[in-house]
DRENMARTOR-758433 format. One line per 10 residues: their letters; for each residue x, y, z of N, C-alpha, C, O. Coordinates in steps of 0.2 Angstrom, whole numbers, plus 5000, padded with zeros to 4 digits. Example, Ala and Ser with C-alpha at 12.3 -4.5 7.8 and 13.67 -1.06 7.14 Angstrom:
2
AS> 5066,4972,5039,5062,4978,5039,5066,4984,5039,5071,4983,5042; 5064,4989,5035,5068,4995,5036,5064,5000,5039,5067,5006,5040
END
This chain:
237
XXXXXXXXXX> 5002,4995,5000,5001,5000,4999,5005,5005,4999,5010,5005,5003; 5004,5009,4994,5007,5016,4997,5006,5022,5002,5000,5024,5004; 5010,5024,5005,5010,5027,5009,5004,5032,5011,5000,5032,5016; 5005,5037,5006,4999,5042,5005,4992,5038,5009,4989,5040,5014; 4992,5032,5004,4984,5028,5005,4985,5026,5012,4980,5028,5015; 4988,5024,5014,4990,5021,5024,4988,5028,5027,4983,5029,5031; 4992,5031,5025,4990,5040,5029,4983,5042,5031,4981,5045,5036; 4981,5040,5024,4972,5041,5022,4970,5036,5028,4968,5038,5034; 4970,5032,5028,4967,5027,5032,4969,5029,5038,4964,5026,5042; 4972,5031,5042,4975,5033,5047,4971,5038,5051,4970,5038,5057
XXXXXXXXXX> 4971,5042,5045,4966,5050,5048,4958,5046,5049,4955,5047,5053; 4957,5042,5044,4950,5040,5044,4947,5036,5050,4941,5035,5051; 4952,5033,5054,4954,5026,5058,4950,5033,5064,4946,5032,5068; 4954,5038,5064,4953,5042,5071,4948,5047,5070,4945,5050,5075; 4946,5048,5063,4941,5056,5062,4934,5051,5060,4929,5055,5059; 4933,5045,5059,4927,5042,5057,4921,5044,5060,4916,5046,5057; 4921,5043,5065,4917,5045,5070,4919,5053,5074,4916,5054,5080; 4921,5056,5073,4925,5062,5075,4928,5067,5070,4934,5069,5070; 4925,5069,5066,4927,5072,5060,4932,5077,5062,4937,5078,5058; 4933,5082,5070,4936,5086,5070,4943,5083,5075,4948,5087,5076
XXXXXXXXXX> 4942,5077,5076,4947,5074,5079,4956,5076,5074,4957,5074,5068; 4960,5079,5078,4966,5080,5073,4970,5077,5078,4976,5079,5078; 4970,5072,5082,4975,5070,5088,4979,5065,5082,4985,5065,5082; 4975,5061,5076,4979,5058,5071,4987,5058,5070,4992,5055,5072; 4985,5065,5067,4994,5068,5064,4999,5067,5069,5005,5065,5067; 4998,5070,5076,5002,5069,5080,5006,5063,5082,5012,5063,5082; 5000,5057,5082,5002,5049,5084,5006,5048,5078,5012,5047,5079; 5004,5049,5072,5006,5046,5067,5013,5049,5066,5017,5045,5064; 5015,5055,5067,5022,5056,5069,5026,5054,5073,5031,5052,5071; 5024,5053,5081,5026,5049,5083,5029,5042,5083,5035,5040,5085
XXXXXXXXXX> 5024,5038,5080,5027,5030,5077,5029,5033,5072,5032,5028,5070; 5030,5039,5065,5034,5037,5060,5042,5039,5063,5047,5035,5062; 5042,5045,5067,5048,5047,5069,5050,5039,5073,5055,5036,5070; 5048,5036,5078,5051,5030,5082,5052,5025,5077,5058,5023,5077; 5048,5022,5072,5052,5019,5067,5056,5019,5064,5059,5015,5062; 5059,5026,5064,5065,5029,5060,5065,5030,5052,5069,5028,5047; 5059,5031,5052,5057,5035,5044,5056,5041,5045,5051,5043,5044; 5060,5048,5047,5058,5053,5049,5055,5057,5042,5050,5060,5042; 5058,5054,5037,5057,5057,5029,5048,5056,5028,5045,5059,5024; 5046,5053,5031,5040,5051,5031,5034,5058,5034,5028,5059,5033
XXXXXXXXXX> 5038,5062,5039,5034,5066,5043,5032,5070,5036,5026,5070,5036; 5036,5073,5031,5034,5076,5027,5028,5074,5024,5025,5079,5022; 5025,5069,5022,5018,5067,5019,5014,5068,5023,5008,5070,5021; 5014,5067,5030,5011,5068,5034,5010,5076,5035,5004,5077,5032; 5012,5081,5036,5012,5085,5035,5007,5088,5028,5001,5092,5029; 5009,5086,5022,5007,5087,5014,4998,5086,5017,4994,5091,5016; 4997,5080,5020,4990,5077,5020,4987,5082,5024,4981,5084,5023; 4990,5085,5031,4987,5089,5034,4985,5096,5032,4980,5098,5034; 4990,5099,5029,4989,5104,5025,4982,5103,5019,4978,5108,5018; 4982,5098,5016,4978,5095,5009,4969,5097,5013,4964,5100,5010
XXXXXXXXXX> 4969,5094,5019,4963,5092,5025,4963,5100,5024,4959,5102,5020; 4967,5104,5027,4964,5111,5029,4962,5114,5021,4957,5118,5022; 4964,5114,5017,4964,5117,5011,4955,5116,5008,4951,5119,5005; 4955,5110,5009,4947,5106,5005,4943,5107,5010,4938,5103,5010; 4945,5112,5017,4939,5113,5020,4935,5119,5017,4938,5124,5015; 4927,5118,5017,4924,5123,5014,4920,5128,5022,4916,5133,5022; 4924,5125,5026,4920,5130,5029,4925,5134,5035,4924,5136,5040; 4931,5135,5031,4936,5140,5035,4938,5146,5028,4938,5144,5022; 4939,5152,5030,4941,5157,5028,4948,5154,5025,4950,5148,5027; 4951,5161,5020,4957,5159,5021,4962,5159,5025,4967,5156,5025
XXXXXXXXXX> 4960,5165,5028,4966,5168,5034,4965,5161,5041,4969,5160,5045; 4959,5158,5039,4957,5152,5045,4961,5148,5043,4965,5145,5046; 4960,5146,5039,4966,5140,5036,4974,5141,5037,4978,5137,5040; 4975,5146,5034,4982,5150,5037,4984,5147,5047,4989,5144,5049; 4979,5151,5049,4980,5150,5058,4978,5141,5058,4980,5139,5063; 4975,5136,5054,4973,5131,5056,4982,5126,5054,4986,5122,5057; 4983,5128,5050,4992,5125,5048,4995,5129,5054,5000,5127,5055; 4993,5133,5056,5001,5136,5060,5000,5132,5068,5004,5133,5072; 4994,5128,5068,4992,5127,5075,4995,5118,5073,4998,5114,5077; 4993,5116,5067,4994,5109,5065,5002,5108,5066,5005,5104,5069
XXXXXXXXXX> 5007,5114,5063,5014,5113,5064,5016,5114,5072,5022,5113,5074; 5012,5116,5075,5016,5117,5083,5016,5112,5085,5020,5109,5088; 5006,5108,5084,5006,5102,5088,5010,5097,5084,5012,5093,5088; 5012,5096,5078,5016,5090,5076,5024,5092,5077,5028,5088,5076; 5026,5098,5080,5033,5098,5083,5034,5098,5090,5039,5096,5094; 5027,5100,5093,5028,5095,5101,5027,5090,5101,5030,5088,5106; 5024,5085,5097,5020,5079,5099,5029,5075,5097,5032,5071,5101; 5031,5078,5090,5039,5074,5088,5043,5075,5096,5045,5071,5100; 5043,5081,5096,5047,5083,5103,5047,5077,5108,5052,5074,5110; 5042,5078,5110,5041,5074,5117,5042,5066,5116,5042,5062,5121
XXXXXXXXXX> 5041,5064,5110,5043,5057,5106,5050,5055,5110,5051,5050,5112; 5053,5060,5110,5061,5060,5112,5061,5055,5119,5066,5051,5120; 5056,5055,5122,5057,5052,5130,5056,5045,5129,5058,5041,5133; 5053,5043,5122,5051,5034,5121,5055,5035,5116,5052,5031,5112; 5060,5038,5112,5063,5034,5106,5069,5038,5104,5072,5038,5098; 5071,5042,5109,5078,5044,5108,5078,5051,5104,5074,5052,5100; 5083,5056,5107,5083,5061,5103,5088,5061,5095,5086,5065,5091; 5092,5057,5095,5092,5058,5087,5087,5059,5082,5087,5062,5077; 5080,5052,5084,5076,5053,5080,5072,5057,5078,5068,5057,5073; 5072,5061,5085,5066,5067,5087,5070,5073,5084,5066,5077,5081
XXXXXXXXXX> 5078,5075,5083,5080,5078,5078,5078,5078,5070,5078,5083,5067; 5077,5072,5068,5076,5070,5062,5071,5072,5059,5071,5074,5054; 5065,5070,5063,5059,5071,5062,5056,5078,5061,5051,5080,5057; 5059,5082,5065,5057,5089,5067,5062,5093,5060,5061,5098,5057; 5066,5090,5059,5069,5090,5052,5066,5091,5046,5066,5096,5043; 5062,5083,5044,5059,5083,5040,5053,5087,5039,5050,5087,5033; 5049,5091,5047,5045,5093,5046,5045,5100,5043,5041,5102,5039; 5051,5103,5048,5053,5110,5046,5054,5110,5037,5054,5115,5033; 5056,5105,5035,5057,5106,5025,5050,5106,5023,5048,5109,5018; 5047,5101,5025,5040,5101,5024,5035,5107,5025,5030,5107,5022
XXXXXXXXXX> 5038,5113,5029,5034,5117,5031,5033,5123,5026,5039,5125,5025; 5028,5128,5022,5031,5131,5020,5034,5137,5022,5035,5138,5028; 5035,5142,5018,5040,5149,5022,5034,5153,5025,5034,5156,5031; 5029,5153,5021,5023,5158,5024,5021,5155,5030,5019,5160,5034; 5020,5148,5033,5019,5146,5038,5026,5146,5043,5025,5147,5049; 5030,5146,5041,5036,5145,5046,5038,5153,5050,5040,5155,5055; 5036,5157,5046,5036,5166,5048,5032,5165,5055,5034,5166,5060; 5026,5163,5054,5024,5165,5060,5024,5160,5066,5019,5160,5070; 5028,5156,5066,5030,5150,5071,5033,5156,5076,5036,5161,5074; 5032,5152,5082,5036,5156,5090,5044,5154,5087,5046,5148,5086
XXXXXXXXXX> 5049,5159,5087,5056,5161,5086,5062,5159,5092,5068,5159,5092; 5057,5160,5096,5061,5159,5105,5056,5151,5109,5051,5149,5108; 5060,5149,5112,5057,5143,5115,5051,5145,5119,5051,5150,5123; 5046,5139,5119,5038,5138,5124,5039,5140,5129,5035,5143,5132; 5045,5137,5131,5048,5132,5139,5052,5140,5144,5055,5143,5140; 5051,5140,5148,5055,5146,5151,5060,5143,5156,5056,5140,5161; 5065,5144,5158,5068,5143,5164,5074,5149,5165,5080,5148,5165; 5069,5155,5166,5075,5161,5169,5072,5164,5176,5072,5170,5178; 5071,5160,5179,5072,5160,5186,5072,5153,5191,5070,5148,5188; 5074,5153,5197,5073,5148,5200,5067,5146,5202,5065,5141,5205
XXXXXXXXXX> 5062,5153,5200,5055,5150,5202,5051,5145,5197,5047,5141,5198; 5054,5149,5191,5050,5145,5186,5052,5136,5187,5048,5132,5188; 5060,5136,5186,5061,5129,5188,5057,5125,5194,5054,5119,5195; 5059,5128,5197,5054,5125,5206,5047,5123,5204,5044,5118,5207; 5043,5127,5200,5037,5126,5199,5037,5120,5192,5033,5115,5192; 5040,5120,5188,5042,5114,5182,5042,5107,5186,5040,5101,5185; 5046,5109,5192,5049,5103,5194,5043,5100,5199,5043,5094,5200; 5037,5104,5203,5032,5102,5205,5027,5099,5201,5023,5095,5202; 5027,5102,5195,5022,5100,5191,5024,5092,5187,5020,5088,5185; 5030,5092,5187,5031,5085,5184,5032,5078,5189,5033,5072,5188
XXXXXXXXXX> 5033,5082,5197,5032,5077,5201,5023,5074,5201,5022,5068,5202; 5019,5081,5200,5012,5079,5201,5009,5075,5197,5004,5072,5198; 5013,5076,5188,5011,5073,5184,5015,5066,5184,5012,5064,5179; 5018,5063,5186,5023,5056,5190,5017,5056,5192,5013,5052,5189; 5016,5058,5197,5011,5054,5202,5004,5052,5200,5000,5047,5201; 5002,5057,5195,4995,5055,5192,4996,5049,5187,4992,5045,5187; 5002,5049,5184,5002,5045,5177,5001,5036,5181,4998,5032,5178; 5006,5036,5187,5011,5030,5190,5003,5030,5196,5002,5025,5199; 5000,5034,5196,4995,5033,5204,4999,5029,5209,5004,5030,5210; 4994,5023,5211,4998,5020,5216,5005,5015,5216,5008,5013,5221
XXXXXXXXXX> 5005,5015,5210,5013,5014,5209,5018,5018,5209,5024,5016,5208; 5017,5024,5209,5024,5030,5210,5030,5031,5214,5035,5032,5212; 5027,5029,5220,5030,5027,5225,5038,5020,5223,5044,5021,5221; 5034,5016,5222,5037,5012,5219,5041,5012,5213,5047,5010,5213; 5038,5015,5209,5043,5017,5202,5048,5021,5202,5054,5019,5199; 5046,5027,5207,5053,5030,5211,5059,5028,5212,5065,5029,5210; 5058,5024,5218,5062,5021,5222,5066,5015,5218,5072,5014,5219; 5061,5011,5212,5066,5006,5208,5071,5011,5202,5075,5009,5198; 5070,5015,5202,5075,5020,5197,5077,5022,5201,5082,5019,5199; 5080,5026,5207,5084,5028,5211,5088,5022,5214,5094,5023,5217
XXXXXXXXXX> 5085,5016,5214,5089,5010,5217,5094,5009,5210,5101,5009,5210; 5091,5008,5204,5095,5007,5199,5102,5012,5198,5108,5010,5196; 5100,5018,5199,5105,5024,5197,5101,5029,5200,5095,5030,5198; 5103,5034,5206,5099,5039,5208,5100,5044,5203,5096,5049,5204; 5101,5045,5199,5102,5050,5194,5096,5049,5189,5093,5053,5187; 5096,5042,5188,5090,5041,5185,5084,5044,5186,5081,5047,5182; 5081,5043,5194,5074,5045,5196,5074,5054,5196,5069,5057,5194; 5081,5056,5197,5081,5065,5197,5081,5065,5189,5077,5070,5187; 5083,5061,5184,5084,5065,5178,5075,5066,5174,5072,5070,5171; 5074,5060,5176,5067,5058,5174,5062,5062,5177,5057,5062,5174
XXXXXXXXXX> 5061,5065,5184,5056,5070,5186,5056,5075,5185,5051,5078,5183; 5064,5078,5186,5066,5086,5185,5066,5087,5178,5062,5090,5175; 5070,5084,5175,5073,5084,5169,5067,5083,5161,5068,5085,5155; 5063,5079,5162,5060,5076,5157,5051,5076,5159,5046,5077,5155; 5051,5073,5165,5042,5076,5166,5042,5083,5169,5038,5086,5167; 5045,5085,5172,5045,5094,5173,5043,5096,5168,5037,5096,5166; 5050,5099,5164,5049,5103,5157,5046,5101,5151,5044,5104,5147; 5046,5094,5151,5045,5093,5144,5037,5089,5145,5032,5091,5142; 5038,5083,5149,5031,5081,5148,5024,5083,5148,5019,5083,5145; 5025,5088,5156,5021,5090,5161,5017,5098,5156,5012,5100,5158
XXXXXXXXXX> 5020,5101,5151,5022,5106,5146,5015,5105,5144,5013,5100,5142; 5010,5110,5144,5003,5109,5141,5000,5113,5137,4994,5113,5136; 5005,5119,5135,5003,5126,5131,5000,5125,5124,4996,5129,5120; 5004,5117,5121,5002,5117,5115,4999,5109,5114,4995,5109,5109; 5000,5104,5118,4996,5098,5118,4995,5096,5124,4999,5098,5128; 4989,5093,5126,4986,5091,5133,4989,5087,5136,4993,5083,5134; 4988,5087,5142,4990,5080,5145,4988,5072,5143,4993,5068,5143; 4983,5071,5141,4982,5067,5137,4985,5064,5130,4986,5058,5129; 4986,5070,5127,4988,5070,5120,4994,5070,5122,4997,5066,5118; 4997,5071,5126,5007,5070,5128,5007,5062,5130,5011,5059,5126
XXXXXXXXXX> 5003,5059,5134,5004,5053,5136,5003,5049,5130,5007,5044,5129; 4998,5050,5126,4996,5045,5119,5002,5047,5116,5006,5042,5115; 5005,5052,5115,5014,5050,5110,5017,5046,5115,5018,5041,5113; 5018,5049,5122,5022,5042,5124,5021,5035,5122,5025,5031,5120; 5014,5034,5123,5013,5027,5122,5012,5024,5114,5012,5018,5114; 5011,5027,5109,5014,5028,5104,5021,5026,5101,5022,5021,5098; 5026,5031,5105,5032,5026,5105,5034,5022,5107,5040,5021,5105; 5032,5019,5112,5033,5013,5117,5031,5007,5113,5034,5001,5113; 5024,5007,5109,5020,5004,5104,5024,5001,5100,5025,4995,5100; 5027,5006,5095,5033,5006,5089,5037,5002,5092,5037,4997,5089
XXXXXXXXXX> 5041,5002,5098,5047,5000,5100,5047,4995,5103,5053,4992,5105; 5042,4993,5104,5040,4984,5107,5043,4985,5116,5046,4980,5118; 5042,4991,5119,5044,4992,5125,5039,4988,5128,5033,4991,5128; 5038,4982,5131,5032,4981,5134,5031,4984,5141,5025,4986,5142; 5036,4984,5146,5036,4986,5152,5033,4994,5154,5028,4996,5158; 5038,4997,5150,5036,5004,5150,5030,5007,5146,5028,5013,5146; 5027,5004,5143,5020,5002,5137,5015,5000,5143,5010,5003,5143; 5015,4996,5146,5009,4995,5151,5009,4999,5156,5004,5000,5159; 5014,5003,5158,5014,5009,5164,5011,5014,5160,5006,5017,5163; 5012,5016,5154,5011,5023,5152,5004,5023,5149,5001,5028,5147
XXXXXXXXXX> 5001,5017,5149,4994,5016,5146,4988,5017,5150,4983,5020,5150; 4991,5014,5154,4986,5015,5161,4987,5022,5161,4982,5026,5160; 4994,5026,5162,4995,5034,5163,4990,5037,5159,4987,5042,5162; 4990,5035,5151,4985,5039,5148,4979,5039,5150,4976,5044,5150; 4977,5034,5151,4970,5033,5155,4968,5037,5161,4963,5038,5163; 4973,5038,5165,4972,5042,5171,4973,5049,5170,4971,5052,5174; 4976,5052,5163,4975,5059,5159,4970,5058,5156,4968,5064,5155; 4964,5054,5153,4958,5056,5148,4959,5052,5144,4955,5054,5140; 4962,5048,5142,4960,5044,5136,4957,5038,5137,4958,5036,5143; 4954,5035,5133,4949,5030,5134,4951,5022,5129,4954,5021,5124
XXXXXXXXXX> 4949,5020,5131,4952,5013,5127,4952,5011,5120,4956,5006,5117; 4947,5015,5117,4947,5014,5111,4951,5019,5107,4951,5020,5101; 4955,5024,5111,4960,5029,5108,4965,5023,5108,4967,5021,5102; 4968,5019,5114,4972,5017,5113,4974,5009,5108,4979,5007,5106; 4966,5007,5107,4966,5002,5102,4968,5007,5095,4973,5007,5091; 4964,5010,5096,4968,5015,5088,4974,5015,5086,4977,5013,5081; 4976,5019,5092,4985,5018,5091,4988,5011,5090,4993,5010,5086; 4985,5006,5093,4986,4999,5092,4987,4998,5083,4991,4997,5079; 4981,4999,5083,4981,4998,5074,4985,5000,5072,4990,4997,5070; 4985,5007,5071,4990,5012,5068,4996,5010,5069,4998,5011,5063
XXXXXXXXXX> 5000,5009,5073,5007,5006,5075,5006,4999,5071,5012,4997,5068; 5003,4995,5070,5003,4991,5067,5001,4990,5060,5001,4984,5059; 4999,4994,5055,4998,4994,5050,5006,4999,5047,5010,4997,5042; 5007,5004,5052,5014,5008,5049,5019,5001,5049,5021,5000,5043; 5022,4997,5054,5026,4991,5055,5025,4988,5048,5030,4986,5046; 5020,4986,5045,5019,4981,5040,5020,4986,5033,5022,4983,5028; 5019,4993,5034,5021,4998,5026,5029,4996,5027,5032,4994,5022; 5033,4996,5034,5039,4997,5033,5042,4990,5033,5048,4989,5031; 5038,4985,5034,5044,4979,5032,5045,4975,5040,5047,4969,5040; 5044,4979,5046,5047,4976,5051,5042,4973,5056,5036,4975,5055
XXXXXXX> 5043,4968,5061,5040,4965,5064,5034,4968,5068,5035,4973,5071; 5027,4965,5069,5022,4971,5072,5025,4968,5080,5026,4962,5082; 5025,4975,5085,5025,4973,5091,5023,4969,5094,5017,4968,5092; 5025,4965,5101,5021,4960,5103,5018,4962,5108,5013,4959,5110; 5022,4968,5110,5017,4971,5117,5012,4974,5116,5012,4979,5112; 5007,4972,5120,5000,4974,5119,4995,4980,5124,4995,4981,5130; 4992,4982,5119,4990,4989,5121,4981,4987,5124,4977,4991,5126
END
């Protein structure tokens, strides 16, 4: 199956009963990046752009606004996916998104980071936010998970909460908490990392995700793996 047809099927999977659902393209980018095919982020953007252009309900300025919003969401989703799939893949995914983004959209994107660490107060608030999110995701298991990481290497727990959950995952000005959790679920599923997938699937539910959304992500990842000729992950969602 040609990639564009597959992407259309993925879009339909998420929008069949909810035409306004725009989750599909951020989780698709996460999966594609995690599967190490960053060049295919470009056709994802092109399909999103085409979908917006074909809308009869939007004015020209509203279409441009929608494209800006879509790129912001795709950028943030690919960035957050590094926690599951690694920084080099994220760099490559963002590079291809940049290539695909038209100049007139690029000029409207933020030119400075959306995250701020300009004072100790901001850093402290980030860390509190990260700890709260960690506790929400892991629920009654949060203390055990923290202790396990501390046992493996004290810096592991420190970095996870203060450097990942604080400034990265818990930042919700672009993507919601639920969407952020589903990004991580997608990356873990794509790489067949069963232990962490199980924990983050429950975490996504704690963030408001549904079983149906998890099922759709499972289907999407399996379809992409088949397209790329790699083994379908055994890890269950």
